[in-house]
BASENU-722199 format. One record per residue: x, y, z of N, C-alpha, C in turn; residue in three letters. Coordinates in steps of 0.001 Angstrom, whole numbers, plus 500000, padded with zeros to 6 digits. Layout:
// residues N
[node [X, Y, Z], [X, Y, Z], [X, Y, Z], ALA]
...
END
This chain:
// residues 176
[node [474165, 232614, 402416], [473523, 232706, 404290], [474104, 233484, 404731], MET]
[node [473802, 234238, 406046], [475036, 235219, 406560], [475708, 234311, 407627], LEU]
[node [477020, 235028, 408081], [478095, 234847, 408887], [477842, 235097, 410528], SER]
[node [478137, 234921, 411252], [478096, 235649, 412742], [478858, 236603, 413002], ASN]
[node [479415, 236863, 411644], [480444, 238028, 411905], [479389, 239137, 411057], ASP]
[node [478284, 238447, 410849], [477399, 239844, 409403], [476175, 239590, 409930], MET]
[node [475837, 240231, 411585], [474274, 240283, 411998], [473297, 241437, 411772], LEU]
[node [472297, 241162, 410963], [471842, 242065, 411402], [469940, 242177, 412027], PHE]
[node [469736, 243688, 412531], [468463, 243724, 413451], [467665, 244532, 412414], TRP]
[node [466248, 244264, 412987], [465578, 245034, 412365], [465127, 245847, 413791], VAL]
[node [465295, 246975, 413699], [465274, 248324, 415298], [463868, 249281, 415106], VAL]
[node [463131, 249066, 415815], [462274, 250252, 415748], [462175, 251522, 416505], THR]
[node [461763, 252454, 416299], [461525, 253282, 417134], [460827, 254574, 416687], MET]
[node [460338, 255595, 418011], [459878, 256924, 417699], [460500, 257592, 417254], LYS]
[node [460029, 258820, 416372], [460923, 259523, 415792], [462168, 260544, 416453], PRO]
[node [461659, 260393, 417801], [462240, 261083, 418662], [463267, 260109, 419861], ASP]
[node [463125, 258852, 419134], [464251, 258208, 419736], [463425, 257105, 420542], GLY]
[node [462517, 257459, 421319], [462309, 256278, 422001], [461684, 255421, 421734], SER]
[node [461039, 254465, 422925], [460051, 253088, 422306], [460877, 252609, 421704], ASP]
[node [462201, 252077, 422203], [463079, 251057, 420929], [462478, 249999, 421270], ILE]
[node [462675, 248982, 420093], [462272, 247450, 419974], [463177, 247222, 418831], TYR]
[node [463510, 245982, 419375], [463862, 244833, 418150], [462859, 243991, 417650], VAL]
[node [462417, 244323, 416420], [461330, 244028, 415663], [461496, 242156, 415097], ALA]
[node [462890, 242194, 414335], [463422, 241051, 414219], [464671, 241464, 414458], VAL]
[node [465344, 240083, 415147], [466697, 239714, 415382], [467596, 239066, 414671], GLY]
[node [468539, 239004, 414833], [469715, 238129, 414126], [469559, 236707, 414204], PRO]
[node [468890, 236138, 415003], [468612, 235087, 415175], [467528, 234461, 413858], GLU]
[node [466700, 235224, 413415], [465929, 234706, 411978], [467033, 235226, 411216], GLU]
[node [467535, 236527, 411061], [468263, 236914, 409856], [469266, 235910, 409489], TRP]
[node [469852, 234824, 410784], [471073, 234205, 410298], [470413, 232968, 409303], LEU]
[node [468736, 232752, 409360], [468765, 231291, 408467], [468350, 231878, 406973], LYS]
[node [468270, 233325, 406734], [468297, 233770, 405617], [467432, 234935, 405476], GLY]
[node [467509, 235970, 404996], [466388, 237122, 404755], [466627, 238549, 403984], GLY]
[node [465739, 239104, 403569], [466081, 240477, 402741], [464670, 241312, 403120], HIS]
[node [464820, 242314, 402732], [464577, 243459, 402681], [462994, 243720, 403574], HIS]
[node [462778, 244311, 404524], [461947, 244795, 405529], [461643, 246317, 405263], THR]
[node [460358, 246035, 405006], [459387, 247302, 404348], [458063, 247461, 405531], THR]
[node [457807, 248646, 405496], [456922, 249166, 407099], [455460, 249041, 405873], TRP]
[node [454402, 248141, 406280], [453422, 248039, 405593], [452218, 249002, 405722], GLN]
[node [451406, 249418, 405333], [450661, 250986, 405437], [449771, 251326, 406486], PRO]
[node [449741, 250504, 407231], [449223, 251041, 408503], [450455, 251282, 409575], ASP]
[node [451664, 251434, 409170], [452458, 252243, 410110], [453053, 251315, 411098], GLY]
[node [452198, 250378, 411301], [452721, 249225, 412536], [453378, 248197, 412298], LYS]
[node [452952, 247285, 411646], [454022, 246128, 410960], [454555, 246185, 409720], ARG]
[node [455661, 245095, 409929], [456725, 245372, 409182], [456518, 243793, 407989], LEU]
[node [456941, 243484, 407281], [456646, 242591, 405986], [458175, 242575, 405457], SER]
[node [458697, 241118, 405264], [459443, 241201, 404760], [460086, 239371, 404247], MET]
[node [461030, 238689, 403629], [461476, 237689, 403332], [462308, 237125, 404086], ASN]
[node [461987, 236034, 404524], [462585, 235046, 405615], [462601, 233505, 405581], LEU]
[node [463616, 232884, 405681], [463588, 231830, 405484], [463516, 230835, 407175], ALA]
[node [462584, 231154, 407493], [462203, 231116, 408778], [462420, 229341, 409204], VAL]
[node [462389, 228590, 408411], [462037, 227108, 408632], [463363, 226603, 408575], ASP]
[node [464619, 227843, 408145], [465893, 227111, 408367], [466571, 226410, 407111], GLY]
[node [465574, 226085, 405997], [465899, 225032, 404414], [465933, 226029, 403855], ASN]
[node [466088, 227415, 403570], [466554, 228547, 402355], [465440, 228860, 401721], GLY]
[node [464280, 227903, 401517], [463151, 228829, 401314], [462608, 229897, 401970], ARG]
[node [462303, 231172, 400854], [461648, 232189, 401625], [460020, 231819, 401854], MET]
[node [460038, 233043, 402768], [458399, 233119, 402937], [458357, 234850, 403685], TYR]
[node [457346, 235309, 402914], [456422, 236400, 403103], [456086, 236323, 404596], PHE]
[node [457026, 236824, 405611], [456592, 237210, 406471], [456494, 238790, 407162], MET]
[node [455094, 238392, 408318], [455070, 239791, 408894], [455300, 239715, 410792], GLU]
[node [456071, 241246, 411212], [455714, 240986, 412369], [455317, 242834, 412896], VAL]
[node [454933, 242934, 414284], [454516, 244119, 414643], [455910, 244598, 414883], ASP]
[node [455907, 246327, 414813], [456733, 247004, 415077], [457697, 246557, 416365], TYR]
[node [457064, 246084, 417573], [457797, 245706, 418615], [458157, 243959, 418834], ASN]
[node [457967, 243554, 417468], [458537, 241996, 417670], [457564, 241110, 417957], GLY]
[node [456237, 241515, 418540], [455130, 240842, 418268], [454105, 239962, 417275], GLU]
[node [453582, 239300, 417539], [453202, 238653, 416270], [453698, 238324, 414811], ASN]
[node [454718, 237664, 415483], [455987, 237419, 413884], [454743, 236009, 413438], TYR]
[node [454899, 236234, 412244], [454265, 234896, 411614], [454445, 235209, 410055], ARG]
[node [454124, 233676, 409480], [454268, 233868, 407702], [452543, 234143, 407410], LYS]
[node [452590, 235307, 406341], [451635, 235849, 405644], [450799, 234645, 404831], ILE]
[node [451473, 233690, 404332], [450956, 232536, 403781], [451791, 231632, 403751], HIS]
[node [451235, 230185, 404000], [451801, 228843, 404271], [452777, 228747, 403186], ASP]
[node [452502, 229077, 401861], [452813, 228311, 400659], [453451, 228720, 399244], THR]
[node [452761, 230320, 399632], [453816, 231305, 398701], [455109, 231218, 398522], LEU]
[node [455872, 231436, 398029], [457460, 231297, 398261], [457951, 233205, 398215], ILE]
[node [458693, 233323, 398936], [458744, 234625, 398958], [460295, 235297, 398286], GLY]
[node [460384, 236813, 397624], [461138, 236961, 396708], [460980, 238454, 396641], SER]
[node [462508, 238754, 396590], [462609, 240179, 396011], [462182, 241426, 397102], GLY]
[node [461677, 242612, 396876], [461508, 243345, 397674], [459747, 243840, 397863], HIS]
[node [458847, 243164, 398551], [457701, 242660, 398872], [457319, 244285, 399592], PRO]
[node [456075, 244638, 399166], [455332, 245517, 399627], [453634, 245200, 399863], THR]
[node [452927, 245295, 400962], [451768, 245120, 401467], [450624, 246061, 400680], VAL]
[node [449905, 245737, 399955], [449097, 246819, 399916], [448037, 247081, 400691], HIS]
[node [447107, 248153, 401163], [446469, 248689, 402240], [445147, 247969, 402694], PRO]
[node [444797, 247125, 401449], [443477, 246260, 401500], [444239, 245245, 402374], ASP]
[node [445383, 244688, 402624], [446063, 243988, 403407], [445479, 242093, 402991], GLY]
[node [445342, 242319, 401747], [444976, 241096, 400775], [446448, 240872, 399972], ARG]
[node [446631, 241996, 399030], [447599, 241892, 398168], [448834, 242295, 398577], HIS]
[node [450020, 241258, 397939], [451175, 241774, 397697], [451791, 242053, 396744], ILE]
[node [452689, 243174, 396518], [453430, 243602, 395454], [454839, 243178, 395165], LEU]
[node [455362, 242113, 394663], [456719, 242289, 395005], [457457, 241583, 393315], THR]
[node [458476, 241879, 393213], [459761, 241446, 392478], [460450, 240099, 392581], ASP]
[node [461482, 240092, 391927], [462381, 238990, 392277], [463931, 239148, 392293], THR]
[node [464880, 238845, 392328], [465944, 238345, 391951], [466475, 237935, 390677], TYR]
[node [467230, 238145, 389706], [467463, 237545, 388596], [468150, 235957, 389048], GLU]
[node [468633, 235564, 389940], [468853, 234102, 390586], [467721, 233656, 391340], TRP]
[node [466690, 233816, 391605], [465749, 233615, 392690], [464794, 232719, 391903], GLU]
[node [464447, 231648, 392317], [463437, 230362, 391693], [462498, 231013, 390950], SER]
[node [461787, 232221, 391039], [460815, 232580, 390574], [460745, 233566, 389808], VAL]
[node [462254, 233852, 389277], [462485, 234599, 388042], [462594, 233907, 386389], ALA]
[node [462704, 234327, 385746], [462328, 233370, 384540], [463998, 232889, 383775], PHE]
[node [464830, 233173, 384051], [466123, 232358, 383898], [466665, 233048, 382403], GLY]
[node [466000, 233883, 382077], [466476, 234899, 380691], [466997, 235792, 380786], ASP]
[node [467083, 236737, 381907], [467407, 238139, 382067], [466185, 238762, 382314], GLY]
[node [465159, 238391, 382538], [463266, 238819, 382736], [463231, 238296, 384072], THR]
[node [462278, 239059, 385041], [461686, 239067, 386009], [460168, 239506, 386388], VAL]
[node [459494, 238406, 386745], [457901, 239127, 387110], [458175, 240111, 388350], PRO]
[node [457152, 240974, 388049], [456628, 241905, 389436], [455329, 240939, 389360], LEU]
[node [455620, 240195, 391095], [454444, 239158, 390822], [453131, 239997, 391876], ARG]
[node [451835, 240172, 391368], [450794, 240500, 391892], [450461, 239294, 392964], PHE]
[node [450354, 239086, 394197], [449919, 238015, 395012], [448546, 238540, 396144], ILE]
[node [448004, 237312, 395900], [446470, 237407, 396148], [446459, 236585, 397452], ASP]
[node [446817, 237268, 398727], [446995, 235725, 399949], [445932, 235563, 400216], ILE]
[node [444580, 235921, 400233], [443283, 235593, 400620], [443274, 234178, 399621], GLN]
[node [443520, 234315, 398216], [443324, 233316, 397268], [444449, 232327, 397360], ASN]
[node [445744, 232911, 397847], [447087, 231905, 397448], [447269, 231994, 396223], GLY]
[node [447073, 233002, 395080], [447497, 233292, 394010], [448724, 233867, 393605], THR]
[node [449389, 233687, 392682], [450661, 234640, 392233], [450340, 234419, 391204], ASP]
[node [450447, 235735, 390341], [450406, 236534, 388974], [451401, 237324, 388445], LYS]
[node [451919, 236671, 387288], [453178, 237707, 386629], [452335, 239143, 386289], THR]
[node [452090, 240134, 386732], [451632, 241540, 386188], [452505, 242718, 385282], ALA]
[node [453472, 242103, 385376], [454683, 242110, 384493], [456288, 242043, 384391], VAL]
[node [456164, 241525, 382985], [457589, 240635, 382629], [458677, 242211, 382362], ARG]
[node [459767, 242042, 382836], [460760, 243014, 382716], [461894, 242663, 382638], ILE]
[node [462644, 242908, 381787], [464083, 242824, 381532], [465121, 243287, 382806], ASN]
[node [465813, 242951, 383591], [466694, 243699, 384303], [468340, 242850, 384467], ILE]
[node [468088, 242041, 382987], [469946, 241550, 382914], [470696, 242683, 382384], GLY]
[node [471794, 242667, 382425], [472729, 243300, 381870], [474362, 243202, 382310], ASN]
[node [475258, 243188, 381037], [476500, 242670, 381718], [477292, 243766, 382520], ASP]
[node [476667, 245116, 382511], [477688, 245278, 383728], [477668, 244418, 384883], ALA]
[node [476667, 244154, 385738], [476191, 243613, 386747], [476579, 242257, 386762], ALA]
[node [477011, 241516, 385868], [478091, 240645, 386215], [479469, 241127, 386678], LYS]
[node [479909, 242475, 385710], [481166, 242749, 386145], [481002, 243448, 387764], ILE]
[node [479982, 243548, 387707], [479980, 244500, 389238], [478120, 244624, 389904], ASN]
[node [478602, 243549, 390856], [476869, 243559, 391540], [476169, 244761, 391575], GLY]
[node [476997, 245314, 392307], [475982, 246860, 392307], [475820, 247792, 391310], ALA]
[node [475785, 246932, 390222], [475209, 247657, 389135], [474326, 247388, 388043], LEU]
[node [473580, 246467, 389413], [472647, 245464, 388786], [471324, 246098, 389005], ARG]
[node [470128, 246003, 388369], [468802, 246791, 388323], [467978, 245450, 389203], VAL]
[node [467465, 246589, 390116], [466344, 245333, 390637], [465100, 246229, 390720], ASP]
[node [463944, 246245, 390412], [462593, 246435, 389617], [462150, 247349, 391179], PRO]
[node [462340, 246996, 392436], [462004, 247534, 393547], [460721, 248079, 393130], HIS]
[node [459587, 247597, 392958], [458453, 248151, 392679], [457517, 248691, 393810], PRO]
[node [457249, 250061, 393705], [456743, 250702, 395100], [455159, 251584, 394660], ALA]
[node [454247, 251320, 395350], [452992, 251600, 395150], [453080, 253463, 395502], TRP]
[node [452306, 253988, 394337], [452275, 254826, 394185], [451147, 255354, 395793], ALA]
[node [451414, 257175, 395953], [450141, 256907, 396956], [448598, 257066, 396886], PRO]
[node [448494, 256868, 395565], [447030, 256444, 395244], [446539, 255214, 395108], ASP]
[node [447712, 254192, 395336], [447749, 252689, 395716], [446860, 252133, 393878], TYR]
[node [447012, 252805, 392534], [446564, 252197, 391920], [447448, 252448, 390949], ARG]
[node [448727, 253471, 390829], [449987, 253377, 390088], [451165, 252399, 390900], HIS]
[node [451813, 251863, 390186], [453389, 251240, 390387], [454496, 251764, 389732], VAL]
[node [455344, 252294, 390504], [455898, 252683, 389687], [457931, 251518, 389986], ALA]
[node [458473, 250983, 388908], [459510, 249699, 389386], [460419, 250039, 387992], PHE]
[node [462096, 249584, 387852], [463011, 249946, 387173], [462999, 248800, 386248], ASN]
[node [463635, 249096, 385370], [463445, 247616, 384364], [465282, 247804, 383571], GLY]
[node [465762, 246992, 382587], [466740, 247515, 381850], [466348, 247226, 380357], PHE]
[node [465941, 248527, 380075], [465205, 248020, 378329], [466674, 248905, 377284], VAL]
[node [466673, 248394, 376165], [467472, 248969, 375276], [468642, 249914, 375274], ASN]
[node [469312, 248855, 376280], [470679, 249183, 376601], [471029, 250237, 377949], GLY]
[node [469445, 250391, 378962], [469890, 250944, 379625], [468724, 251402, 380959], THR]
[node [468730, 251475, 381938], [468049, 251665, 383044], [466870, 252649, 382699], ARG]
[node [465404, 252400, 383018], [464405, 253189, 383101], [463528, 253266, 384306], HIS]
[node [462850, 253960, 384521], [461955, 254127, 385720], [460685, 253969, 384792], VAL]
[node [459924, 252978, 385324], [458193, 252709, 384410], [457416, 253172, 385375], PHE]
[node [456002, 253358, 385070], [455120, 253421, 385900], [453607, 252674, 385262], VAL]
[node [453318, 251807, 386165], [452287, 250991, 386108], [450370, 251495, 386042], ALA]
[node [449790, 251294, 385442], [448262, 251336, 385913], [447801, 249936, 386564], TYR]
[node [447993, 249621, 387757], [447262, 248587, 388450], [445967, 248146, 388792], PHE]
[node [445164, 249220, 389040], [443935, 249491, 390184], [442928, 248156, 389059], GLU]
[node [443324, 247483, 387848], [442291, 246713, 387167], [442463, 245591, 388067], GLY]
[node [443722, 245201, 388597], [444041, 243963, 389585], [443787, 243534, 390608], LEU]
[node [443195, 245065, 391508], [442571, 244969, 392539], [441106, 244447, 392520], LEU]
[node [440812, 243428, 392185], [439410, 242469, 392726], [439345, 241433, 392786], VAL]
END
């Protein structure tokens, strides 16, 4: 939970600095939240927020100007670094090692979520646990899944055989 001396804002603007908006203000961040990402349409943002104030994260979206603020789904648990597919139906995300959807053994899922059906499947299970992160949290390995420009491949990080790696996986078969 954030304290009042640690306030976050999501501010949007045009490249020339005009048309400045607060898309998500500190009143929402204070409930708990993280990782804002532009959706493929370039007009909406998605992120994790504990909008009900009970600590449970939901996938949220909001227009660049702060309008149409809503849960993307009412029951799916938000986690990690969510990114919405251009079809608007799927979310790809990971999880932090400490979040409830992690496996508890140093591995985490890359979650492939179908918003329409309300389903959540593990597309990849990847190790991120490493001893250095226990000493200094800045050394943790977050998968940070990211769609390639073709939206059929995904790049992500993992910790395998004692070192950090970047992986690329073919995901097109999941988009059905």
